C-alpha positions as CSV (number, residue, x, y, z in Angstrom):
1,M,-15.3,-62.9,57.4
2,K,-15.5,-60.4,54.6
3,T,-12.3,-58.6,53.6
4,K,-12.6,-55.0,52.4
5,L,-10.3,-53.8,49.8
6,F,-8.2,-50.7,50.8
7,S,-9.9,-47.7,49.1
8,P,-6.8,-46.3,47.2
9,L,-6.0,-49.8,46.0
10,K,-9.6,-50.3,44.8
11,W,-9.3,-46.9,43.0
12,S,-6.2,-48.0,41.3
13,I,-7.7,-51.2,40.1
14,D,-10.8,-49.3,38.9
15,A,-8.6,-46.9,37.0
16,I,-6.6,-49.7,35.4
17,L,-9.8,-51.5,34.4
18,I,-11.4,-48.4,32.9
19,T,-8.1,-47.7,31.0
20,M,-8.0,-51.2,29.7
21,L,-11.6,-50.9,28.6
22,F,-10.6,-47.9,26.5
23,V,-7.4,-49.5,25.2
24,T,-9.3,-52.7,24.3
25,A,-11.9,-50.6,22.5
26,G,-9.1,-48.8,20.7
27,C,-7.6,-52.1,19.5
28,V,-10.7,-53.3,17.7
29,Q,-10.0,-53.6,14.0
30,S,-11.8,-51.0,11.9
31,Q,-12.3,-50.8,8.2
32,P,-9.2,-49.2,6.7
33,T,-9.7,-46.2,4.5
34,T,-8.1,-46.1,1.1
35,V,-7.2,-42.4,1.2
36,P,-3.4,-42.0,1.5
37,I,-2.1,-40.2,4.5
38,S,0.0,-37.1,3.7
39,D,2.0,-35.1,6.3
40,K,0.8,-31.9,4.6
41,E,-2.8,-32.8,5.3
42,Y,-2.2,-32.9,9.1
43,S,0.6,-30.4,9.6
44,Q,-1.8,-27.4,10.2
45,P,-5.3,-28.6,11.1
46,L,-7.9,-26.1,9.9
47,P,-11.3,-25.5,11.6
48,E,-13.1,-26.6,8.4
49,Q,-11.6,-30.1,8.8
50,F,-13.6,-30.6,12.0
51,T,-17.1,-30.6,13.2
52,M,-18.0,-29.8,16.8
53,V,-19.8,-32.6,18.6
54,S,-21.5,-32.4,22.0
55,N,-22.8,-35.0,24.3
56,E,-23.4,-35.3,28.0
57,G,-22.2,-31.7,28.7
58,V,-19.0,-31.8,26.7
59,E,-18.3,-30.2,23.3
60,I,-15.2,-31.4,21.3
61,A,-13.9,-31.1,17.8
62,C,-14.2,-34.3,15.7
63,P,-12.2,-34.8,12.4
64,K,-14.9,-34.6,9.7
65,Y,-13.5,-37.0,7.1
66,W,-12.3,-39.9,9.3
67,H,-14.1,-43.2,9.6
68,S,-16.7,-42.9,12.4
69,E,-17.9,-45.7,14.6
70,P,-21.3,-44.5,16.0
71,D,-22.1,-45.4,19.6
72,P,-24.7,-43.6,21.6
73,N,-22.8,-44.2,24.8
74,I,-19.8,-42.1,23.8
75,V,-19.2,-38.7,22.3
76,Y,-17.3,-40.2,19.3
77,C,-14.9,-42.7,18.1
78,V,-13.0,-42.0,14.8
79,S,-10.1,-43.5,13.0
80,R,-7.9,-42.8,10.1
81,S,-6.8,-45.9,8.2
82,N,-5.2,-48.3,10.7
83,Y,-2.9,-45.6,12.0
84,I,-4.8,-43.7,14.6
85,R,-8.0,-43.9,16.6
86,I,-9.5,-41.2,18.8
87,T,-12.2,-42.0,21.3
88,A,-14.0,-39.3,23.4
89,V,-16.3,-40.2,26.3
90,A,-18.2,-37.9,28.7
91,L,-18.9,-39.3,32.2
92,P,-19.5,-38.0,35.7
93,A,-16.2,-37.0,37.3
94,L,-14.9,-39.1,40.2
95,S,-14.0,-37.4,43.5
96,Q,-10.9,-35.2,43.6
97,S,-9.3,-37.5,46.1
98,Y,-9.5,-40.3,43.4
99,Y,-7.5,-38.2,40.9
100,D,-5.1,-37.0,43.7
101,G,-4.6,-40.7,44.6
102,L,-3.7,-41.6,41.0
103,V,-1.2,-38.7,40.9
104,K,0.3,-39.7,44.2
105,L,0.7,-43.3,42.9
106,K,2.3,-41.8,39.7
107,T,-0.3,-43.6,37.6
108,V,-1.1,-40.3,35.9
109,T,0.5,-36.9,35.6
110,E,-1.4,-33.8,36.3
111,T,-1.6,-30.7,34.1
112,T,-4.1,-28.1,33.0
113,V,-5.8,-27.7,29.5
114,H,-7.8,-24.5,29.1
115,G,-7.9,-24.1,32.9
116,Y,-9.4,-27.6,33.4
117,P,-7.5,-30.0,35.7
118,T,-6.2,-32.7,33.4
119,Y,-4.8,-36.1,34.1
120,M,-2.8,-38.0,31.6
121,N,-1.0,-41.3,31.1
122,E,0.8,-42.8,28.1
123,Y,1.8,-46.4,27.3
124,T,3.7,-47.8,24.4
125,Y,3.6,-51.4,23.4
126,S,3.9,-53.9,20.6
127,Y,0.9,-55.4,18.9
128,E,1.2,-57.7,15.8
129,N,4.6,-56.3,14.8
130,H,3.6,-52.7,15.3
131,Q,4.7,-50.2,17.9
132,L,1.6,-48.5,19.3
133,T,1.1,-45.8,21.8
134,T,-2.0,-45.1,23.9
135,E,-2.5,-41.7,25.5
136,C,-5.4,-41.5,28.0
137,I,-6.4,-37.9,29.0
138,T,-9.1,-36.9,31.4
139,L,-10.3,-33.3,31.7
140,V,-12.4,-32.5,34.7
141,H,-14.9,-29.7,35.4
142,V,-17.7,-29.3,37.9
143,G,-18.7,-32.9,38.3
144,R,-18.1,-33.8,34.6
145,A,-15.1,-35.6,33.0
146,C,-14.1,-35.8,29.3
147,H,-12.0,-38.9,28.7
148,I,-10.0,-38.8,25.5
149,M,-8.0,-41.8,24.3
150,I,-5.7,-41.8,21.4
151,L,-4.3,-45.0,20.0
152,C,-1.6,-44.4,17.3
153,D,1.0,-46.3,15.4
154,V,4.3,-44.8,16.8
155,S,5.6,-44.3,13.2
156,M,2.7,-41.8,12.6
157,L,2.8,-39.8,15.9
158,N,4.5,-36.8,14.4
159,T,2.0,-36.8,11.5
160,F,-1.1,-36.9,13.7
161,E,0.1,-34.9,16.7
162,P,-1.2,-31.5,15.4
163,T,-4.7,-33.0,14.8
164,F,-4.8,-34.5,18.3
165,E,-3.6,-31.3,19.8
166,Y,-6.4,-29.5,18.0
167,V,-9.0,-32.0,19.3
168,L,-7.6,-31.7,22.9
169,N,-7.6,-27.9,22.9
170,S,-11.2,-27.8,21.6
171,V,-12.7,-29.4,24.6
172,K,-15.4,-27.2,26.3
173,F,-17.6,-28.1,29.2
174,L,-21.1,-26.8,28.5
175,S,-23.4,-25.4,31.2
176,V,-26.6,-27.2,32.0
177,N,-28.5,-24.4,30.2
178,Q,-26.9,-25.0,26.8
């Protein structure tokens, strides 16, 4: 006899697996840059420090001078030294009941960014003697979802927070005619 998994449980497992996929991708070692990090460089992000990237109906600001890891399956993945990595992915949105289930299970918190329903979770952990934090954010609009994952060394969170806020606040869902 076949046993069917209870749907909300399956959704939770799917969400965990998707999140782990992004976390694992974020943990891959990249080539460190030799440019020193200065607080001043990131305290007030300026539009000229970013380029707008669009893919799969989503447009988002991407830091221009960061190390880029091209992948046709994602909007972008960039990193700055070994301190921070930002990955943006555009995918079809899941059903609203899926997101509601995650909120109900307290797996994510719900908020709004530029009028888009947004679901967030954060996790801090140790990896090779470093404290790291991962923030996974999903913005949803008319059947599309923009998943943004930030992986950052906890000691650099205050330095990179303005840049990440700039990226998050730049997200726009494009109409099919654009």
